[in-house]
N, C-alpha and C positions, 0 to 999 in steps of 0.2 A: 504493500500500500504506500501511497505517496505521503510525504510529510505534510501535515496540516498547514495550509497557508491561509493567512488572514486576507480577506478581501481588502483592497486598498481603502484607507480611511475616507478618502473623498467620496468614493462610491458607497461606502457604508453609510455615510451621512446623508447622501442623496436618497437611498432606499428608505431611510427612516424619517424623511422630511416631507410633510404634507405639501409644502410649496412646490417641491420637485414634480409632484403628480399633476399640479395645475399647469406647469410650463411644459413638462414632458420631454422636450427635445434633448436636454442634457441627460436625463434619466434613460431615455431610449438608446442613446449612443452608448452610455455606460453599460446597459444590459447587453447590447450587441457585443461589446468587448468581452464581457464576462462569459457569454455563451461560447465564444471562440477560444478564450484563454483560461477561464477558471469557472467552469459551469456549476461546480458545487464548491462553495467557499464559506468560510466562517466570518460572520459580521460581528465586530466588537465596536460598538459606538456608544458614546456617552448617554446615560439615562435609560438604556435598554439592557435586558439580559442578553447574553450572546445567543446567536442563532445561526443556523445554516441557511444560506440562500441558494435555492434550486432554480436554475434559469432555463434549462433545456426542456423542451416539450416532452421528450421521451421519458426523462426522469420524473417530471411532474406527473405524467399519466401513470407511470409505474407505482409511485408512492400513493396516489389516490386510490388505486385498485387494491393495494395491500392494506386494507382497513384494519386488520388485526395487528399488524406490525406498526402501523402509524395511526395513532389515535387522534380523534377530534377533541375529546373532553378532558384530557389530563392536565392541560395547561390552557392559557388563553387561546381562543380560536382565531384571533387577529393580532397583529403586532401592536402592542400597547406599551407605553413607558413603564418602567419598573415601579415607579411611584403609583401609577394607576392600578397596576396589578396588586400591589400590596394593599391599597385601599379597598379594592374589590374583595380581597380575601378577608380583610378585617370586618367589612360590613356584612359578608355572607357567612361568616363563621368558618372560613377556610376554602371555599370554592373560588376559582378564578372567574366564575361566570355570574354576572349580575342577573342574567336571564338564562333560561335553560330551554333551548329549542332543539329541533332536529340536528342542526349543525353543531350543537355542543354535545351531542350524545354519541355513544358507541354501542355496539351490540352487548346485551340483548335489548336494551331500552330503545335504541334507535328504531328498530323494526316495529316494535309495539306501538310507538307513537306515530310512526309514518303511516301505519295502517288506518289510523283514525280518519285521515283525509285523502288517502291515496286514490280512492274511487272518484273523488271530485276532480282529479287532475289527470286522468287517463286521456289518451288522445281521442277516444270515442266520446267521452263525456264532454270534454272541452269543445270538440267539434259541434256538439249540439247547441252550443252557446253562440254560434256564429251570427245568427240573425240579430240577437240582442247586441252583440259587440259591434256589428256593422252600424246599427242605429247610433250607438255612442260615438263611433268614429265619424259618422256624417255630421253629427251635432258639433263635434270638436272642430271639424273643418269649416263648418258654418261660422263658428266663433272666430276662426282665423280670417275668413272672408270679411267678417264684420269689422275687423281692424282696418280694412281698406287695402292698401298696398304695402304696408310695413307692420312688422310686429317683432317682439322678442319671442321667438318660437318656443324656447324652453319655458319661460314664465307664463306665456299666454296660452299655450296649447299643450305641449308635451307632458308637463307634470300633472295635468288634469285628466287626460284621457285614460291612462292605465289605472289611476286611482278610482275613477268612476266605475270601471269594469270590476275591480276588486271589491269595492264597497257594495256593489249589487250582489256579487256572489257571496260575500260575507254576511250581508244583511244589515249594513249600517245605513241609517236614514240619510237622505240627500242633504238635509239641513246640517248634518254633522260633518260633512266632507271638508269644509274649510278648516275645522279643528284637526281632523285627521291629517290633512295635507301639511299643516304646520308641524305636527309631531313627527310625521314620517320624514319630512325634509330635514328636520333638526337631528334626527337620530343618527344618520350617517354623515352629517355635515358639521359636527361639532368642532372639527379642526379648521373649518373655513370661517374666516372672520365675517364674511358677508352672509353666510347661510346659517351658521351656528348661533346659539344663544349667548354663550360666554365670550370672553375676550381672547382671541387667538394671540399668542405671543405674550400672555399675561405673566409668564414666568412661573406659573404654578404647574409643576410636573404631574400633579394628580388631577388636573382640570378635566381630562378625558373621562375619568371615572365619575367625578362629581356631576358632570353634564349627563352622563348616561343614567345614573341613578335618579337624577331629577326628572328626566324624560320618562323613565319607567314608572315613576310614581304617578305621572300624569296619564300615561297609558292605563295604568291600573285603575285610576279613578274613573276612567271611561268604560273599560272593558268588564270590570267586576259587575256593575249593575246590568250591563248587557247580558252577561253570562247568566245572572240570576233570573232575568226576564225569560231567557230562552230555556232555562230549566223548568220554570213554572209553566211556560206556554211555548213549546217547541214550534219552529217554523221550518219551511223547506229551504233552509239556507245553511251556509258553512258554519256560522256562529252557533247554530243549534247542534250541528254534528260534533263540534268541539265541546260545547257545554255539557252534552249528555254522553260523552265518551266514557268508556271504562278501560282501565289498564289493570291487568292482573285481577280482574273481577271486582275492582273498586272504582268508584267515580273518580275521574281525573281531578287532581287538586287545583286549587285556585292559581297558585304560582305557575304551574306548568300550562294551565289553560290560558292564562294571560300571556305567557311567553309565546304560545302558539298563535294567538291573535296578532301579537306584535309582528312576528316574522312573516305571517301571511300578508298583513297590511303593508309593512314597510319594505321588505326585501323584494316582493314582486312589483312594487310600485317604482322604486328608484332605478332598479336595473333596467326595466322596460323603457321607462321614459328616457333614460340616458342613451340606450341603444337606438331609439327612434331619433333623438336629436343628433346623435353621432352619425347616423345614416344619412340624414338630410344634409348635415354639414358636409359630408363627403360628396354628396351629389352636387352641391353648390360649387365644389372645387373640381368636379369632373363632369364637364358639360356633355361629353360623349356618353357617359354612363346615364345621365339624365335623359338624353334623347333615346338611348337604347331602351330604357325601361318604359318611357312614354309609348314607344312603338310596339313593345312586346311585354305585356303584363305577366306573361307566363314566367318571366325571369325574376319576378319579385321574390319568390321564396329563396332563390340563390342570393339575391341582394340582401335579404334579411340575415342570412348566415354570415355574409361578409361584413355587414354592419355590426353584428355581435362581436366578430373577431376584431374588427378595426377599433371599435370603441372599448371593448373589454371592460364593462362596468364593474365587475368584481376584479380588483387588481391582484389580490392574493388571498390565500387562506394559510393558516398555520397548522402543523401537525406535530405530534410528539412521539418519538421513537419508544416503543415498549420493550425493545431488546437491542443489543448491539448488532449493527448491520454494516456491511460494506456497500458504499454507493460511490460510483465513479472513482474508485481507488481510494476513497476516504473512509476512515472509521468513524461512524456515527454511534455515539454511546447511548445506552438506555437513559431516557429522560431528556435527551437533547431536543431542542425546539427547531423546527424547520419551516421556513417560509417557502411556499409553493407560489412562485411569481407568475401568475397568469399573463400579466402584461408582457413579460418576456417570452413565455411559451407560445403566445399567439403571434409573435413576430419571429419565430424560429425559422432560420433559412433552410434547415434540413427538412422542414415540413411544408412550408409555404414559399412558393416561388415569388420573388420580389415582395417580401412581406411588408415593406414600408410603402407599398402602393395599394390603393383601393381598387380591386379588380372584380368585375362581375363574372369573369370566365373561369374562376376557380371554384372548386367544390369543397367547401369547408365544413359541411354538415357533420362529418364524422371526426373532424380534426380539431375544430375550435374548442378551447378549454371552457366548458360550460358546466362542469361537474360530471364526474364519472364514477362508475362502480356503485356501491350501495348508497353513496351520498349524491348520486345524480340529482340535479335540481328538480324538485317536485313540480314546480310550475313551468318547466321549460316548454311544454306543449302549448300552454296558455300564452306565454310570452311570444312565441313564434306566431301563433294565430293572431294575436293582437297586432303585431307588427305587420304581418301580411295584409290584413284587412285595412289597416290604417293607410298603408302606402297604395293599395289598390284604389281606395277612395280619393286620396290626396292627388295621385298622379293623373287620375281621370279629370281633375279640375284645374290642376296647376299647369299654366302655360309657360311660365318663366319663373326663375328664382335665382337670387344672388345674395351674397353676404353684404350687409349694409352697416358696417361697423366692425368692432373687434370682438369676435367670439372669445369666451373664456371658459376654462374648465374649473371644476371645484378643486380645492386643496384638500385632498382626502387620501389617506394611505390605503384604506380598505375598499369602499365603494365610491365611485365617482364617475364623472362624465361632464358634458357641457353644462354650465350653469347660466350662461347667456348665449343666445344665438340670434343676433339682430338680422332680419331678412327684409329684402325688398322683392316683391313678387307680383304676378298677375294671375288671376283665376277666371275661369268661365263659370 
């Protein structure tokens, strides 16, 4: 085995910096260098526990499928500062997780809880929702048209559409959607001074944990009464399925039910809205691709896959080794923390030809990192359907579109994407 080599300090700081994910250029260049020269390396940077950075697509896929060797739940599931991890453990009585969802679980719990909602997200069940989703997409595009010829696509359109879809499935009343939008936006954006509630750069190393616990209290204040109403009077919605679920023959407890509501509402919303915005941003910069899609709507599913790869709204996940293992000639010890860098894997030259170009002629459906193995994204069929329907409806009406200002990405290590996308357009 090779001698353990630490990743260069400058790159380690980039990996752990939310601002680097907003700008991306330097980060992507650094990840490209790592794939070629140090695909598995140790990051030691101030304020964080040491961790392994995994940058190649093949290694990331392998680790994701070895779910017994690499656990989700033993340590924090995302990269958090040491002070935030310590605060989380202090407030939870030892757990690194302020919230416990499917992504924080390993077997056997993971499968037990996944079964609660699995039937709601099968390809067949999701397909039956197409008519209702298409109506929501058309209403969203009508809202865009009502802005005239300019809008901020993220703020005016993209963040509202998938939220409306999810809230209908979940059973949240329309009048509560603005509140849910506020909470879901803040949950993954606490590192961004524009989107988060706290002050980025405040110097408080535990700010991430404090923000997360604050938001979870607000989610709990909303979802516990909803859960109680659905237990008393079940409806044909996902909120009722979760509220009345049983695990090991006992009713699901409040903490894990609220956790379930949060992950359904938040994760499915932010990732889909980011991929929609990222896809349209790419079309603005690729006039030929825009014309091609306008001429042949059958290519939209392929466009959706490339938009997911191109945007990569989930930048990384963390895993913990349960035993000593050799990876890429390095010895990973039991208990070691590993960052699976999707942002790098989805730009891997060994898998994607010209990975830094947005191309409609590639088939990424089986290659883009979107969750694999037992932890494959539960809502992936819904997300793809939402995106396909939205762009079918949008491209049937959009006659021209261009960027009218400076688009910006969110400053977020975990989940992120465009936070502003000013457009000028014409519609029929």
